[in-house]
N, C-alpha and C positions, 0 to 999 in steps of 0.2 A: 682636192685630191684627184678627183676624176675629171677626165676630159669631157668637153661639152659636145663632141661629135661622135656619131655612131658609124659603124661599118667602115666605109672607105673614105670618110670625110677627114680632112686634116687642114690645119692652117699653119703657116710658117712666117716668122719675121726674124730679122737679124738679132733683135733684142730679146725675143722670147723663145726662139727655137720652135720645134713642132709641139702643137698643143693637143695631140690626140694619142699620146704615148700610152696612157694608162687605160685600164678597162672602163667601159661605160658603166653607169650605175646599175644596169640590168645584169651585170656579170654575176654568175651564180657561184661565188665563193664567199667564205666568211668575211664580214665587214670589218673584223678586227684581225690584223695580220699577226703572225705569219699564216701562210696557207698550208702549213705542213705540221705533222705531229711526229715526234720521235725521229726515227731514222729515214722515213720515207716521205714523199711529197704527195699532197692531195691533188688529184686532177681538178680542173676548174674550167668553166665555160664562159666565153665572151662572144656576144653577138651570134649565138647559135653554134659556135665551134668549140669543141672540147680540146683542151691542151693537157698533156700528161707530163708534168715535170719529172726529170730523171733523178735518181738517187746517186748515180755514179756517172760522171761525165769525162772520165779519164780518156785521153786520146782524141777528144773532140776537136775538130777544126772545120771551118767553113768559110766560104767567100760570099759576099753579098753587099748590100747597101746599109750603111750606118747613118743614123740621124742623131740629133742632140735635143735635149729639153732643158729649160732653164728657169727664169724668174717666176713664172706662174706657179710652179710647184715647190719653189724654195721654201723651206720651213714646214712643209706638209709631210705626212707620213708616206713612206714607201711601202711596197707590198710586204716586206718582212718586218714592218713595224718601226723601222728607224725613221729619223727625221731627215728629209732630203736636204743635203747641202750641195748646192749647185757648183761649188768650187772644189769639191772633193772629187777623187777619181773613182767614180762608180758608174754603173750602167744597169739598164733593164734588158732582160732576155726572157723569152716566153717559157723556156723549159730547163735551162741550166740551174743547178742547185744554188740556193742563196749562199753567199760568201765565196763562191768559186772565183778564182783569179784568172783573168783572161788577158792575153796579149792581143792588142788590136793594132793593126798596121794599115795606115792610109796608103792605098796602092798608087795614088797619084803622086805622092812626094816621099814615100817610104818612111815617113815618121811613124814611130811605134811607141805605145804606152801600155801600162798594165792597169786594168780596172778590176773592181770587185763587183760582183752581181748582188744587188740588194733590192731589185725591183722587177716587176713583170711588164712586158711589152717588147717592142711596139706592136700594135694590133692593126696597123694600117698598111695596105699595100704589101710589098715584098721585102720591107726592111727587116734585117735580122738582129739588130742591136740598137739600143737607144742610149747614147752616152750623156753623161753629165756635161754641163756647160764647161767646167774646168777641163774635162777630157777633150771636149771639142776644140777648145783653145789650143791645147798642146798638139793636136793633130792638124791644126790650121784648117778647120772645116766649118767654123762658125759662119763665115760669110756665105758659103755655098749652101749650107743646111744639110746636105747629104753628100757622102763620098763612098766610093767602092772600097771595101776593107777586107782584110783577112783576119779571122779571129781564131785563136788557138788556146785551149785550156792548158794552164801551166802545171796543174797538179795531176799527173797521170795516176791511174788506179789499175790494179791487176785485173779487174773484171771488165775493163774497157774492151770493146770490140775492135778487131784488127782493121775494120773498114773505116775507122775514124769517126763513126757515128756514136751517139750516146748509147751506153749499154742499156738493155731493156730492164724495166723495173718490175719486180714481182711484189705486189702489195700484200703485206701480211696483216693489215688492219681490217677492221670492219668499218662500215660507213653508215651513218645515220643522218637524219634530217632534223636540224634544230628549227623549231617553230616559234619559240619565244623565250624570253627571260623575264622573270617576275620577282618582285620583292615580297609579295604576299603568297604564302604557301597554298592557301585555299584557292586563289586564282589560278595558280599553276596546276593544281590538281584538277580543277574544273576544265582547263584547256586539255589536259591529258585525257580526261574521260571523253571529251568531245571527239578527240582524234581516234578513239577506239583502241589504238595500240600505243598510246602515249606513255611516256615515262618521265618522272620528275627527278632531276639530279641537282643536289646542292653544289653550286660551283664556287662558293666563297667560304671556305672553312675558317679563315682567320679574321674575318670582319663581319659586318652586317650580312645576313644570309641573302643569297640570290639563287633563284630556282630556275634551272634550265629545263624546258620541256622539249623532249626529243621523241622521235618515232622509234619503232623497232629497228634493230641493226641488220644490215645486209652485208654479205661477204663480197659483193661486187659493187663498184662505184656506179655503174650504169643503172643498177636497180634502185639505188638511193636517189640518183638523179631523176629517174622516172617518177618516183614518189614525190620528190620536190616539185616537179612540174605539175602534178595533180593537185598538190596542196596550194600552189600559187594560183591555179585556175579557180580554186574554191575561195580565193580571197586572202590567203596567207602569203602576202607579197614579200614578207621578210624571211621566208623559209630558205635555208641554204644547207648544203651538205657539209658535214664535219666528219673527221676520222676518229675512231675509237681505238684504244690500244690493242684489243683482242676481239676476234669475231665471236658473236653470240650465236650465229646460225649459218 
């Protein structure tokens, strides 16, 4: 699922497309998609940079470089939890809401298609969108790998800014840090006590119990992110930020 290159590294082939579209394993968002809860999107960090997905992208348009990704990711999960089908008309974008429909126009030949956002990326260079293989075929860009494009969101919203940029997001959720998930309640409670501010939540009400251990909740993503960094330095490498429905503090 994840690319093997970090930072600005990428590889390209006519058969595979670009292989660095997805976040590296060190990316600090939940390892089970989606990255959002309810109406709003959870910020996430890749290679030291934090991205803030928007909840409303009405009126969004931009020009830049598009790439495509293909067989290496076919059949694997996308960022919103779907199975990637390289022949479908989908795309990865760093901040547009999942399921947003975007018209993409190849500026070199004026070919145009509509894709649906179901993945995050690309995180290499200045590319603004990463298209599925099927979308790349229709735009006649598989051979070259990248092309200049214009992208326009097709579903306008009343809260869009007149500048054509995504409207700002006001997060109404609280954020906490998940440190672990346990089948055994005693082990979960022990972990919570070691954290000092740990809490145990039963996350599987309908089947065999699973117990999630989280920290106290924060009303700012950055505060939760700082706590996650501290926990990782202490050896809790699987810690990541999640969103809660309502702020506790």
